[in-house]
C-alpha positions, 0 to 999 in steps of 0.5 A: 879832479875839479874838487881838488881845487876846492879842497886846497882853499879849505885845507889852507884856511883850516890849518891855523897853526901855519899862519897863526904868528905875528912875524913877518909883518906887511905895512904894519899888519901881522902875518895872521891878518895879511895871510887871511886877506891874501887867502881871499883872492887865492880861494877865488882863483881856485873856485874859478879853476873848479868852475872852468873844470866843470864846464869842460 
């Protein structure tokens, strides 16, 4: 079950057609760039969840 948490960011990162677009922009950055930047803390959170699932 803990590995499901690791699959979520991988699948999200590899699904390029979902975030390969320009609109909506955030502070002048196209969606492509700010969605990739948002995936970094999201991936760290899922890695933390997988780590917590392993230690129990």
